C-alpha positions as a printed NumPy array, in Angstrom:
array([[ -0.129,   0.09 ,  -0.029],
       [  1.317,   3.433,  -0.858],
       [  1.359,   6.212,   1.85 ],
       [  1.647,   9.949,   1.17 ],
       [  2.648,  11.771,   4.273],
       [  2.882,  15.325,   5.038],
       [  5.343,  15.716,   7.976],
       [  6.069,  18.781,   9.968],
       [  8.705,  18.333,  12.897],
       [ 10.834,  20.771,  14.652],
       [ 12.21 ,  21.617,  18.089],
       [ 10.242,  23.953,  20.44 ],
       [ 13.121,  24.661,  22.506],
       [ 15.753,  26.467,  20.138],
       [ 14.407,  29.783,  19.905],
       [ 12.626,  31.654,  16.98 ],
       [ 14.548,  30.347,  14.117],
       [ 14.782,  26.403,  13.794],
       [ 15.714,  26.156,  10.131],
       [ 19.098,  24.327,  10.951],
       [ 17.071,  21.806,  12.634],
       [ 14.591,  21.322,   9.858],
       [ 17.546,  21.34 ,   7.442],
       [ 18.977,  18.077,   9.348],
       [ 15.29 ,  16.668,   8.996],
       [ 15.153,  17.414,   5.169],
       [ 18.576,  15.851,   4.667],
       [ 17.349,  12.528,   6.127],
       [ 14.296,  12.652,   3.99 ],
       [ 16.118,  13.242,   0.67 ],
       [ 18.997,  10.774,   1.56 ],
       [ 16.305,   8.127,   2.121],
       [ 15.635,   7.74 ,  -1.644],
       [ 11.84 ,   8.017,  -1.271],
       [  9.943,  10.433,  -3.487],
       [  9.585,  13.647,  -1.463],
       [  8.873,  17.427,  -1.75 ],
       [  9.855,  20.328,   0.761],
       [  7.106,  22.707,   1.361],
       [  6.91 ,  25.905,   3.397],
       [  5.31 ,  24.093,   6.546],
       [  6.348,  20.53 ,   6.068],
       [  7.731,  17.799,   3.893],
       [  5.759,  15.452,   1.887],
       [  7.192,  11.871,   1.636],
       [  5.617,   8.987,  -0.536],
       [  6.348,   5.278,  -0.445],
       [  5.543,   1.937,   1.512],
       [  4.165,   2.452,   4.802],
       [  7.148,   0.76 ,   6.473],
       [  9.743,   2.748,   4.726],
       [  7.99 ,   6.122,   5.272],
       [  7.665,   5.419,   9.046],
       [ 11.154,   4.29 ,   9.33 ],
       [ 12.115,   7.884,   7.736],
       [  9.694,   9.62 ,  10.17 ],
       [ 11.444,   7.669,  13.167],
       [ 14.847,   8.639,  11.987],
       [ 13.857,  12.42 ,  11.808],
       [ 12.606,  12.049,  15.22 ],
       [ 15.778,  10.501,  16.687],
       [ 17.962,  12.985,  14.898],
       [ 16.138,  16.013,  16.833],
       [ 16.115,  13.839,  20.066],
       [ 19.863,  13.885,  20.254],
       [ 19.896,  17.632,  21.147],
       [ 16.345,  18.957,  21.431],
       [ 14.218,  18.568,  24.742],
       [ 10.947,  19.256,  23.15 ],
       [  9.812,  18.278,  19.707],
       [  6.772,  19.33 ,  17.681],
       [  5.39 ,  16.816,  15.206],
       [  2.244,  16.756,  13.015],
       [  1.792,  14.126,  10.375],
       [ -0.998,  13.628,   7.986],
       [ -1.172,  10.492,   5.878],
       [ -3.225,   9.221,   3.209],
       [ -2.897,   5.408,   2.227],
       [ -4.166,   4.018,  -0.949],
       [ -3.69 ,   0.615,  -2.772],
       [ -2.377,   0.368,  -6.248],
       [ -1.311,   4.088,  -6.404],
       [  1.914,   5.529,  -7.339],
       [  3.437,   9.007,  -7.888],
       [  0.516,  10.711,  -5.998],
       [  3.108,  13.289,  -4.804],
       [  2.836,  14.76 ,  -8.316],
       [ -0.377,  13.179,  -9.488],
       [ -2.665,  14.799,  -7.037],
       [ -1.457,  18.235,  -7.989],
       [ -1.752,  17.397, -11.726],
       [ -5.215,  16.11 , -11.479],
       [ -6.495,  19.277,  -9.654],
       [ -4.745,  21.364, -12.2  ],
       [ -6.197,  19.437, -15.194],
       [ -9.763,  19.961, -13.621],
       [ -8.945,  23.66 , -13.179],
       [ -8.37 ,  23.959, -17.028],
       [-11.264,  21.884, -17.972],
       [-13.671,  24.1  , -15.86 ],
       [-11.77 ,  27.166, -16.85 ],
       [-11.671,  28.347, -13.24 ],
       [ -9.788,  31.517, -13.05 ],
       [ -7.829,  33.172, -10.312],
       [-10.282,  35.517,  -8.384],
       [ -7.38 ,  38.082,  -8.288],
       [ -7.283,  38.059, -12.143],
       [-11.004,  39.236, -12.463]])
């Protein structure tokens, strides 16, 4: 079963800017070899459940080394016989926008 996870994780005890810690997590995700995409509020990871959960655990353990409080939020969408949903879900919506000629309200 394919799982698409959006993961947000950062320390809560390291001040206002936590990007150095987030970068450590993103490196783990990218080095995993799983499909992934960095976003402004989290990272999306796609793969088999076991593989994705292993990466999530690795991210947690990385921060656990030097962080006393860790915030984590994870959303998951599991689907049988599905692949490349990281790109496919976006493409599907964009195609429907074109078909329905839905325009950006700012352009009106």
